[in-house]
C-alpha positions as a Markdown table, in Angstrom:
| # | Residue | x | y | z |
|---|---|---|---|---|
| 1 | Met | 16.4 | 14.2 | -3.7 |
| 2 | Thr | 19.3 | 11.2 | -3.3 |
| 3 | Pro | 19.6 | 8.6 | -5.8 |
| 4 | Ile | 16.8 | 5.4 | -5.7 |
| 5 | Thr | 18.7 | 2.8 | -5.1 |
| 6 | Cys | 17.8 | -0.2 | -7.0 |
| 7 | Ile | 18.5 | -4.3 | -7.8 |
| 8 | Ala | 17.3 | -5.7 | -10.7 |
| 9 | Val | 16.9 | -9.8 | -10.2 |
| 10 | Asp | 15.8 | -11.7 | -13.5 |
| 11 | Asp | 17.1 | -15.8 | -14.8 |
| 12 | Glu | 17.0 | -14.9 | -18.7 |
| 13 | Pro | 20.0 | -13.3 | -19.2 |
| 14 | Leu | 18.9 | -11.1 | -22.3 |
| 15 | Ala | 15.8 | -9.9 | -19.7 |
| 16 | Leu | 18.1 | -9.0 | -17.1 |
| 17 | Ala | 20.7 | -7.1 | -19.2 |
| 18 | Leu | 17.8 | -5.0 | -20.9 |
| 19 | Leu | 16.5 | -4.2 | -17.4 |
| 20 | Cys | 20.3 | -2.8 | -15.8 |
| 21 | Thr | 20.2 | -0.9 | -19.2 |
| 22 | Phe | 17.0 | 1.0 | -18.5 |
| 23 | Ile | 17.8 | 1.3 | -14.7 |
| 24 | Glu | 21.4 | 2.8 | -15.4 |
| 25 | Gln | 19.9 | 5.1 | -18.0 |
| 26 | Thr | 17.5 | 6.8 | -15.8 |
| 27 | Pro | 19.4 | 9.9 | -13.9 |
| 28 | Phe | 17.4 | 9.2 | -10.6 |
| 29 | Leu | 17.8 | 5.3 | -10.3 |
| 30 | Gln | 21.0 | 4.0 | -9.2 |
| 31 | Leu | 21.8 | 0.2 | -9.9 |
| 32 | Val | 23.5 | -1.6 | -6.8 |
| 33 | Gly | 22.8 | -5.1 | -7.5 |
| 34 | Arg | 22.2 | -7.5 | -10.5 |
| 35 | Tyr | 21.4 | -11.2 | -10.2 |
| 36 | Gly | 20.2 | -14.1 | -12.1 |
| 37 | Ser | 18.4 | -15.8 | -9.5 |
| 38 | Gly | 16.0 | -14.8 | -6.7 |
| 39 | Val | 18.5 | -17.7 | -4.3 |
| 40 | Glu | 21.7 | -14.8 | -5.7 |
| 41 | Ala | 19.6 | -12.0 | -4.9 |
| 42 | Leu | 19.3 | -13.2 | -1.2 |
| 43 | Lys | 23.1 | -13.8 | -0.5 |
| 44 | Gly | 23.6 | -10.6 | -2.2 |
| 45 | Leu | 21.8 | -8.0 | -0.4 |
| 46 | His | 24.0 | -9.1 | 2.0 |
| 47 | Asp | 26.7 | -7.7 | 0.6 |
| 48 | Ile | 25.3 | -4.1 | 0.4 |
| 49 | Pro | 25.9 | -1.6 | 2.4 |
| 50 | Glu | 23.2 | 0.8 | 1.6 |
| 51 | Lys | 19.6 | 0.7 | 2.0 |
| 52 | Val | 17.7 | -1.0 | -0.9 |
| 53 | Asp | 14.7 | 1.5 | -2.1 |
| 54 | Val | 13.4 | -0.3 | -5.1 |
| 55 | Ala | 13.7 | -4.0 | -6.3 |
| 56 | Phe | 12.8 | -5.0 | -9.6 |
| 57 | Leu | 11.7 | -8.8 | -9.8 |
| 58 | Asp | 11.1 | -11.4 | -12.5 |
| 59 | Ile | 7.9 | -13.1 | -11.3 |
| 60 | Gln | 8.9 | -16.7 | -13.1 |
| 61 | Met | 12.2 | -17.6 | -11.7 |
| 62 | Gln | 13.7 | -21.3 | -11.0 |
| 63 | Glu | 14.3 | -22.0 | -7.1 |
| 64 | Leu | 12.6 | -18.7 | -5.5 |
| 65 | Thr | 9.7 | -17.1 | -7.8 |
| 66 | Gly | 9.6 | -13.7 | -7.9 |
| 67 | Leu | 6.8 | -13.4 | -5.3 |
| 68 | Glu | 8.5 | -16.2 | -2.6 |
| 69 | Leu | 11.8 | -13.7 | -2.8 |
| 70 | Ala | 8.9 | -10.1 | -2.4 |
| 71 | Arg | 7.6 | -12.3 | 0.5 |
| 72 | Val | 11.1 | -12.6 | 2.0 |
| 73 | Leu | 12.2 | -8.9 | 0.9 |
| 74 | Gly | 8.9 | -7.5 | 2.9 |
| 75 | Gln | 9.8 | -9.4 | 6.4 |
| 76 | Gln | 13.3 | -6.9 | 6.6 |
| 77 | Ala | 13.1 | -3.4 | 8.9 |
| 78 | Gln | 13.1 | -1.7 | 5.7 |
| 79 | Ala | 11.6 | -3.5 | 3.2 |
| 80 | Pro | 12.1 | -2.1 | -0.6 |
| 81 | Arg | 9.4 | -1.1 | -2.7 |
| 82 | Ile | 8.6 | -4.0 | -5.9 |
| 83 | Val | 8.0 | -3.6 | -9.1 |
| 84 | Phe | 7.6 | -6.8 | -11.0 |
| 85 | Thr | 8.6 | -7.8 | -14.4 |
| 86 | Thr | 7.3 | -11.4 | -16.3 |
| 87 | Ala | 5.7 | -12.2 | -19.1 |
| 88 | Phe | 2.5 | -13.8 | -17.2 |
| 89 | Pro | 0.1 | -10.8 | -16.9 |
| 90 | Gln | -2.2 | -13.4 | -14.6 |
| 91 | Tyr | 0.3 | -12.9 | -12.0 |
| 92 | Ala | -1.4 | -9.1 | -11.9 |
| 93 | Leu | -3.5 | -9.8 | -8.9 |
| 94 | Glu | -0.6 | -11.7 | -6.6 |
| 95 | Ser | 1.9 | -9.2 | -7.2 |
| 96 | Tyr | -1.1 | -6.5 | -5.5 |
| 97 | Lys | -1.2 | -9.1 | -2.8 |
| 98 | Val | 2.4 | -8.0 | -1.9 |
| 99 | Asp | 2.3 | -4.7 | -2.4 |
| 100 | Ala | 4.4 | -4.6 | -5.2 |
| 101 | Leu | 4.6 | -0.4 | -6.6 |
| 102 | Asp | 4.4 | -1.7 | -10.2 |
| 103 | Tyr | 4.0 | -4.4 | -12.9 |
| 104 | Leu | 5.4 | -4.4 | -16.0 |
| 105 | Val | 4.8 | -7.0 | -18.5 |
| 106 | Lys | 7.1 | -8.5 | -21.0 |
| 107 | Pro | 8.3 | -7.0 | -23.9 |
| 108 | Phe | 7.9 | -3.2 | -21.9 |
| 109 | Asn | 9.6 | -0.5 | -23.7 |
| 110 | Tyr | 11.6 | 2.6 | -21.9 |
| 111 | Glu | 8.6 | 4.7 | -21.8 |
| 112 | Glu | 7.1 | 1.6 | -19.9 |
| 113 | Phe | 10.2 | 1.0 | -17.6 |
| 114 | Leu | 9.9 | 5.1 | -17.1 |
| 115 | Arg | 6.4 | 5.3 | -15.9 |
| 116 | Ala | 7.0 | 2.8 | -12.9 |
| 117 | Ala | 10.0 | 4.2 | -12.2 |
| 118 | Asn | 8.5 | 7.7 | -11.6 |
| 119 | Lys | 5.9 | 6.0 | -9.7 |
| 120 | Ala | 9.1 | 5.1 | -7.1 |
| 121 | Arg | 10.1 | 8.6 | -7.3 |
| 122 | Ala | 7.2 | 10.1 | -6.0 |
| 123 | Tyr | 6.8 | 7.6 | -3.6 |
| 124 | Ala | 10.5 | 8.4 | -2.2 |
| 125 | Glu | 9.5 | 11.9 | -2.3 |
| 126 | Leu | 6.9 | 11.8 | -0.4 |
| 127 | Ala | 8.8 | 9.6 | 2.0 |
| 128 | Gln | 11.6 | 12.0 | 2.6 |
| 129 | Gly | 8.8 | 14.9 | 2.4 |
| 130 | Ala | 6.4 | 13.7 | 4.9 |
| 131 | Gly | 8.2 | 10.4 | 6.9 |
| 132 | Glu | 6.7 | 7.0 | 6.3 |
| 133 | Pro | 3.8 | 7.6 | 3.9 |
| 134 | Thr | 1.1 | 5.6 | 6.1 |
| 135 | Pro | 1.6 | 5.9 | 9.6 |
| 136 | Pro | -1.0 | 5.8 | 11.6 |
| 137 | Pro | -1.5 | 9.6 | 12.0 |
| 138 | Ala | -1.1 | 11.8 | 14.8 |
| 139 | Ala | -3.8 | 13.8 | 16.9 |
| 140 | Glu | -2.9 | 17.0 | 14.0 |
| 141 | Glu | -2.7 | 15.1 | 11.2 |
| 142 | Glu | -6.1 | 16.1 | 8.7 |
| 143 | His | -5.4 | 12.9 | 6.0 |
| 144 | Ile | -4.1 | 9.7 | 5.4 |
| 145 | Phe | -2.6 | 8.1 | 2.9 |
| 146 | Leu | -4.0 | 4.5 | 1.2 |
| 147 | Lys | -2.8 | 2.4 | -1.1 |
| 148 | Val | -5.9 | 2.1 | -4.1 |
| 149 | Glu | -4.8 | 0.6 | -7.9 |
| 150 | Tyr | -0.7 | 0.8 | -7.2 |
| 151 | Gln | -0.9 | 4.8 | -6.0 |
| 152 | Leu | -0.7 | 6.7 | -3.0 |
| 153 | Val | -4.0 | 8.5 | -2.5 |
| 154 | Arg | -4.5 | 11.0 | -0.2 |
| 155 | Val | -7.3 | 11.3 | 1.8 |
| 156 | Ala | -8.6 | 13.9 | 3.5 |
| 157 | Leu | -9.9 | 12.7 | 7.4 |
| 158 | Asn | -12.9 | 15.4 | 7.1 |
| 159 | Asp | -14.1 | 13.7 | 4.1 |
| 160 | Ile | -14.8 | 9.8 | 5.3 |
| 161 | Leu | -18.3 | 8.5 | 6.6 |
| 162 | Tyr | -17.4 | 5.5 | 7.1 |
| 163 | Val | -15.2 | 2.5 | 6.6 |
| 164 | Glu | -16.2 | -1.3 | 5.4 |
| 165 | Gly | -14.5 | -3.9 | 5.7 |
| 166 | Leu | -14.6 | -6.9 | 3.1 |
| 167 | Lys | -12.0 | -9.8 | 4.1 |
| 168 | Asp | -8.3 | -8.8 | 2.8 |
| 169 | Tyr | -9.8 | -4.9 | 1.7 |
| 170 | Val | -11.3 | -1.7 | 3.5 |
| 171 | Lys | -13.8 | 0.3 | 1.5 |
| 172 | Val | -14.1 | 3.4 | 2.1 |
| 173 | His | -17.4 | 6.0 | 1.8 |
| 174 | Leu | -16.7 | 9.3 | 1.5 |
| 175 | Lys | -18.7 | 12.3 | 1.3 |
| 176 | Ser | -17.4 | 13.8 | -1.6 |
| 177 | Thr | -18.0 | 11.1 | -4.0 |
| 178 | Pro | -20.1 | 8.1 | -4.4 |
| 179 | Arg | -17.3 | 5.8 | -6.0 |
| 180 | Ala | -15.4 | 4.6 | -2.5 |
| 181 | Leu | -12.2 | 3.7 | -2.4 |
| 182 | Leu | -10.9 | 0.1 | -2.0 |
| 183 | Ser | -7.2 | -0.9 | -0.4 |
| 184 | Leu | -5.9 | -3.8 | 0.1 |
| 185 | Met | -5.5 | -3.6 | 4.4 |
| 186 | Ser | -7.6 | -5.2 | 6.8 |
| 187 | Leu | -10.3 | -3.3 | 9.0 |
| 188 | Arg | -8.1 | -3.9 | 12.0 |
| 189 | Ala | -4.8 | -1.8 | 10.6 |
| 190 | Met | -7.1 | 1.0 | 8.8 |
| 191 | Glu | -8.6 | 1.1 | 12.5 |
| 192 | Glu | -4.9 | 2.0 | 13.6 |
| 193 | Lys | -4.4 | 4.5 | 10.9 |
| 194 | Leu | -7.5 | 6.6 | 12.3 |
| 195 | Pro | -7.3 | 9.2 | 15.2 |
| 196 | Ala | -10.1 | 7.7 | 17.8 |
| 197 | Arg | -11.1 | 10.8 | 18.9 |
| 198 | Arg | -12.8 | 11.3 | 15.4 |
| 199 | Phe | -13.6 | 7.5 | 14.2 |
| 200 | Met | -14.8 | 4.5 | 16.6 |
| 201 | Arg | -15.8 | 1.3 | 15.7 |
| 202 | Ile | -18.6 | 0.1 | 15.9 |
| 203 | His | -19.4 | -3.2 | 14.2 |
| 204 | Arg | -16.9 | -6.1 | 13.4 |
| 205 | Ser | -17.1 | -4.7 | 9.5 |
| 206 | Phe | -17.7 | -1.1 | 10.2 |
| 207 | Ile | -15.6 | 2.3 | 11.4 |
| 208 | Val | -17.8 | 5.4 | 11.2 |
| 209 | Ala | -16.9 | 8.9 | 11.7 |
| 210 | Leu | -18.2 | 10.0 | 14.9 |
| 211 | Asp | -19.2 | 14.1 | 13.8 |
| 212 | Lys | -20.7 | 12.3 | 10.6 |
| 213 | Ile | -23.7 | 10.5 | 12.5 |
| 214 | Glu | -26.8 | 12.3 | 12.0 |
| 215 | Ser | -28.9 | 10.0 | 14.6 |
| 216 | Val | -29.0 | 7.1 | 16.8 |
| 217 | Arg | -31.9 | 4.8 | 17.1 |
| 218 | Arg | -31.6 | 1.3 | 19.2 |
| 219 | Leu | -28.9 | -0.8 | 18.0 |
| 220 | Thr | -28.3 | 1.4 | 14.6 |
| 221 | Val | -26.3 | 4.9 | 13.8 |
| 222 | Gln | -27.9 | 7.2 | 10.7 |
| 223 | Ile | -25.0 | 8.3 | 8.1 |
| 224 | Gly | -26.7 | 9.7 | 5.1 |
| 225 | Thr | -28.4 | 7.2 | 3.9 |
| 226 | Glu | -26.9 | 4.6 | 5.5 |
| 227 | Thr | -28.2 | 2.6 | 8.1 |
| 228 | Ile | -24.9 | 0.8 | 10.0 |
| 229 | Pro | -25.2 | -1.9 | 13.0 |
| 230 | Val | -23.3 | -1.5 | 16.1 |
| 231 | Gly | -22.2 | -4.5 | 16.9 |
| 232 | Glu | -22.5 | -6.9 | 20.1 |
| 233 | Gln | -18.9 | -6.2 | 21.4 |
| 234 | Tyr | -19.0 | -2.1 | 20.6 |
| 235 | Lys | -22.1 | -1.5 | 22.3 |
| 236 | Glu | -20.4 | -0.3 | 25.9 |
| 237 | Pro | -17.7 | 2.2 | 24.1 |
| 238 | Phe | -20.4 | 3.6 | 21.8 |
| 239 | Gly | -23.0 | 3.7 | 24.9 |
| 240 | Gln | -20.5 | 5.6 | 26.6 |
| 241 | Phe | -20.1 | 7.9 | 23.6 |
| 242 | Leu | -23.3 | 8.2 | 23.8 |
| 243 | Ser | -23.5 | 9.7 | 26.9 |
| 244 | Arg | -21.1 | 12.7 | 26.0 |
| 245 | Trp | -22.1 | 13.1 | 22.9 |
| 246 | Ser | -26.1 | 13.8 | 24.5 |
């Protein structure tokens, strides 16, 4: 596996030096840039010829915070994965909203840093072995990857009963466990991930696995113990499916 290219950004010189030391002593990481501010990082990134895989960002910085920098980097075609470093644990939820790979609370030791680095390595190996880890699956794919609590989870399509939309999150209900998976993404994005031949959106808040429907009554479907409504705007496509089903 090729080294994982990294940049380090922190406006505290001692914290930046320690972070760079940790990166440099990790065999599978390659430090390609170190910056004392978010603005300096944005300027410096233009001079790095290779793709940057991971950005270690301090959150509380002058001029441009780590969260703001992460949002800017996220707009790039080949955006780096983000690992935040900060002395303020209350930013954990915000880091999740910008799809951070991990979150290190200062002061952290090398063992804690290495756990975050290993997450980056696992993600890179997954991307190299299977292409992008979260693309819409092709018809022959039998699983998808979802980000759940800072890690990528492989979910078998055959295990999904239905998906429930909850504002910025989706709740994926599974056959194999009563505990649903919660992932930060829209229901529309989830709909695009799932093969249309096996899943259908029947309500603004629900996608169902067609082969898990046990019965249909009026404008509801039954999956296990759950009764799921069919929304008005989804009646026609669902009716077409029923005509083939019957």
